[in-house]
C-alpha positions in Angstrom: 0.0 0.0 0.0 2.0 3.0 -1.2 1.8 6.2 0.8 2.4 9.6 -1.0 4.5 11.8 1.2 3.3 15.3 1.9 4.9 17.6 -0.6 4.3 21.0 1.1 3.9 20.3 4.8 6.1 22.6 6.8 6.1 25.3 4.0 2.5 25.9 2.7 1.0 24.8 6.1 2.4 23.7 9.5 4.2 20.4 9.4 3.2 19.2 12.9 -0.1 17.9 14.0 -0.6 20.4 16.9 0.2 23.5 15.0 -1.8 22.4 11.9 -4.9 21.5 14.0 -4.7 24.9 15.8 -4.6 26.8 12.5 -7.4 24.8 10.9 -9.5 25.3 14.1 -8.9 29.0 14.1 -10.2 29.3 10.5 -13.2 27.2 11.3 -14.1 29.4 14.2 -14.5 32.4 11.9 -17.3 30.6 10.0 -21.0 30.2 10.7 -23.1 27.1 11.3 -24.7 25.7 8.1 -28.5 25.2 8.3 -29.6 25.4 4.6 -29.9 21.7 3.7 -27.8 18.8 2.4 -24.6 19.4 0.5 -23.3 17.3 -2.4 -20.2 19.2 -3.3 -18.1 22.2 -2.4 -15.5 24.4 -4.0 -12.4 25.5 -2.0 -9.1 27.2 -2.8 -5.6 25.6 -2.6 -3.1 28.3 -1.9 -0.9 28.4 1.2 -3.1 27.8 4.3 -2.6 31.4 5.7 -4.1 32.7 2.4 -6.7 30.1 1.4 -7.6 28.7 4.8 -9.9 31.5 5.9 -11.9 31.0 2.7 -11.8 27.2 2.4 -13.0 26.9 6.0 -16.4 28.2 5.0 -16.8 25.3 2.5 -15.7 22.6 5.0 -17.7 24.0 7.9 -20.8 23.8 5.8 -20.0 20.3 4.5 -19.3 19.0 8.0 -23.0 19.6 8.9 -23.5 16.0 7.6 -21.6 12.8 7.6 -19.6 11.6 4.6 -17.8 8.3 4.1 -15.5 9.4 1.3 -14.2 12.7 0.0 -13.6 12.9 -3.7 -10.9 15.5 -4.5 -10.6 17.0 -8.0 -7.9 19.6 -8.8 -5.7 20.8 -11.5 -2.1 19.6 -12.3 0.3 22.5 -11.9 3.5 20.6 -12.7 2.8 17.7 -15.1 1.2 18.1 -18.5 -0.9 15.1 -19.7 -4.2 14.1 -21.3 -7.1 13.1 -19.1 -7.3 12.7 -15.3 -4.8 11.1 -13.1 -5.9 9.0 -10.1 -4.0 7.3 -7.4 -6.1 4.1 -7.0 -4.7 2.7 -3.8 -2.6 3.5 -0.7 -2.8 6.8 1.2 -1.7 10.4 1.3 0.4 11.3 4.3 -0.5 14.4 6.4 0.6 15.7 9.8 -2.9 14.8 11.0 -2.6 11.2 9.9 -2.8 9.3 6.6 -5.8 9.9 4.3 -6.5 6.4 3.0 -7.7 6.0 -0.6 -11.1 4.3 -1.2 -10.0 1.6 -3.6 -13.5 0.4 -4.5 -14.7 3.9 -5.5 -11.4 4.6 -7.2 -11.9 1.5 -9.4 -15.4 2.6 -10.2 -14.2 6.1 -11.3 -11.5 4.4 -13.4 -14.2 2.8 -15.6 -14.1 6.1 -17.4 -11.8 6.3 -20.4 -10.6 9.8 -19.3 -9.3 8.5 -15.9 -6.1 6.5 -15.5 -3.6 5.6 -12.8 -0.7 8.1 -13.2 0.8 8.6 -9.7 3.7 10.8 -11.0 1.2 13.7 -11.6 0.6 13.7 -7.8 4.1 13.7 -6.4 4.6 17.5 -6.3 1.0 18.6 -6.7 -0.5 20.8 -4.0 -4.0 21.3 -5.3 -5.3 18.2 -3.4 -2.9 18.3 -0.6 -4.1 21.7 0.5 -7.6 20.2 1.1 -6.3 17.5 3.4 -5.9 19.6 6.6 -9.6 20.3 6.6 -10.5 16.8 5.4 -8.5 15.1 8.2 -9.6 17.5 10.9 -13.4 17.3 10.1 -13.7 13.9 8.5 -11.0 11.8 10.2 -12.6 8.5 9.3 -13.4 9.2 5.7 -11.5 7.8 2.8 -10.4 9.8 -0.2 -10.3 9.5 -4.0 -7.6 11.8 -5.4 -8.0 13.1 -9.0 -5.8 15.6 -10.8 -6.8 16.9 -14.2 -4.1 17.5 -16.9 -5.2 19.3 -20.1 -8.6 20.8 -19.2 -10.4 20.1 -22.4 -14.2 19.9 -22.8 -14.1 16.1 -23.4 -12.0 15.5 -20.2 -14.3 17.8 -18.1 -17.5 16.1 -19.3 -15.9 12.7 -19.0 -14.9 13.2 -15.4 -18.3 14.6 -14.5 -20.0 11.5 -15.9 -17.6 9.2 -14.1 -18.2 10.9 -10.8 -22.0 11.1 -11.3 -22.1 7.3 -12.0 -19.5 6.1 -9.5 -20.7 8.2 -6.5 -24.4 7.5 -6.9 -25.7 5.8 -3.7 -22.5 6.7 -1.8 -22.1 9.2 1.0 -19.5 11.0 -1.0 -18.6 14.7 -0.8 -17.2 16.1 -4.1 -14.5 18.8 -3.6 -13.4 21.1 -6.5 -10.0 22.5 -5.7 -9.4 25.8 -7.5 -8.1 29.3 -7.1 -9.6 32.0 -9.3 -7.8 34.8 -11.3 -4.0 35.2 -10.8 -1.9 38.3 -10.4 -4.2 41.0 -11.6 -4.7 44.1 -9.5 -7.5 43.7 -7.0 -10.0 45.7 -8.9 -9.5 43.8 -12.1 -9.4 40.5 -10.2 -12.8 41.3 -8.6 -14.4 41.9 -12.0 -12.9 38.7 -13.5 -13.8 36.7 -10.4 -17.4 38.0 -10.4 -18.0 36.3 -13.7 -17.0 33.0 -12.2 -19.1 33.6 -9.1 -22.2 34.4 -11.1 -22.1 31.0 -12.8 -21.2 29.2 -9.6 -24.1 30.8 -7.8 -26.5 29.8 -10.5 -25.2 26.2 -10.6 -24.4 26.9 -14.3 -21.4 24.8 -15.3 -22.2 25.1 -18.9 -22.0 28.9 -18.7 -18.8 28.7 -16.7 -17.4 26.3 -19.4 -18.2 29.0 -22.0 -16.3 31.6 -20.0 -13.4 29.2 -19.7 -13.3 28.6 -23.4 -13.3 32.3 -24.2 -9.6 32.3 -23.4 -6.7 30.4 -25.0 -5.8 27.4 -22.8 -2.6 29.0 -21.6 -4.7 32.0 -20.3 -7.6 30.2 -18.6 -5.9 29.6 -15.3 -4.8 33.2 -15.1 -8.0 34.9 -16.2 -10.7 32.4 -15.0 -9.5 29.7 -12.6 -6.5 27.4 -12.5 -8.9 24.5 -11.5 -11.7 25.6 -13.8 -11.9 22.2 -15.5 -12.2 20.2 -12.2 -14.7 22.8 -10.9 -16.9 22.5 -13.9 -16.8 18.8 -13.7 -17.7 18.7 -10.0 -20.6 21.1 -10.7 -21.9 18.9 -13.5 -21.5 15.8 -11.4 -23.2 17.4 -8.4 -26.2 18.2 -10.5 -26.3 14.5 -11.7 -26.3 13.5 -8.0 -29.3 15.7 -7.2 -27.9 19.1 -6.5 -30.4 21.8 -7.5 -28.8 25.0 -6.1 -25.6 26.7 -5.1 -24.4 29.1 -2.4 -21.4 31.4 -2.5 -20.0 31.1 1.0 -16.9 33.4 0.9 -14.8 35.4 -1.6 -11.4 37.0 -0.8 -8.1 37.6 -2.4 -4.5 37.3 -1.4 -4.0 41.0 -1.0 -6.2 40.9 2.1 -3.5 38.9 3.8 -0.3 40.2 2.2 -1.3 43.8 1.9 -0.3 43.9 -1.7 -3.3 44.8 -3.9 -1.2 45.2 -7.1 -1.2 41.5 -8.0 -3.6 39.2 -6.2 -5.0 35.7 -6.4 -8.8 35.2 -6.0 -10.2 32.6 -3.6 -13.8 31.3 -3.5 -15.7 28.9 -1.3 -19.1 27.6 -2.5 -21.5 24.7 -1.8 -23.8 22.8 -4.1 -26.8 20.7 -3.0 -30.5 20.7 -2.3 -31.1 23.9 -0.3 -34.0 25.5 1.4 -35.5 28.7 -0.2 -34.1 27.8 -3.7 -35.8 30.8 -5.2 -33.8 33.3 -3.1 
C-alpha cells in the first residue's frame, strides 16, 4: 500500500499535528453554522493555508454539517502536463494529521471512465489536493479519499470526469470537492471583475455557462483569467447536478492581498457549496 509523502507540509502549512490543528480550528471558528440543507459538493481554494484557509474553512464547515464516508478531491495539475485525469487508485496520502486512506472500491469505479487512469507521477509535487487535506483530516477523520488531478482541461475531459463521478458516486455518502483558485496576479479591482464572472455562474449552478467563459480564453490563459482549476470545478458542478444538487451558495470570496497587503497582483479565492437547499428561489 504506497503512501504519497506530503509535498508542502512545513512550508505551505504547518508540518506538525498540533500547529496544523490549531490553524485549521482558528479558521473554522471564523465561519457560521450551516443550516440550509444537504450538500453534495463544495468548491475550495488551494493556496498556502494562511491565504486560502480563511476562505476554504467556510466550505468545509458547511460540509461538516452532515456525515460523509468518502471525500472525492478533484484539482488541476500544476507541474505535469498530460491528457485526461490522473488517479492514485490505492494507498494513502500522508498528512501531519494522519494518513488519508484511498477508497480503492470507489477509485476503481471512477477508473471505468476512459478519461481517468492511474498516473501517480502527476501527484508527487501537486499541492491542489494536498491543501484540502488539513480540513478533510480535521473534520472527516474516518473518511477515505479519492484523489483526482486533471491534466489538459479540455471539454471532453471535463465532461468525461463529470459523468464518471456522477455514475460512481451514486448511492455513496460522498462529498465532491473542487479545488481551484480564481484569477491570478491582476490588481485587486481587475481581479474582482474577473472573479465575479465565475461567481455568477457558480451561484446559478451553471457549469455550462462557466465552461463557455473558460473557453473564451486560450488554454494557456484560462488559469490566469478564470480559474486554475476551472476544469475540475466545472466537472464537479456537472456531477453534483447529476447527483441531485439543485442549487448553489457562495460562502466566501477573498483575495491574497487581504492577507499580504499587496493589492497590485492578487489571487482570488472562492468557497461555495452545491446541494438541495431551502429557499431555492432566493
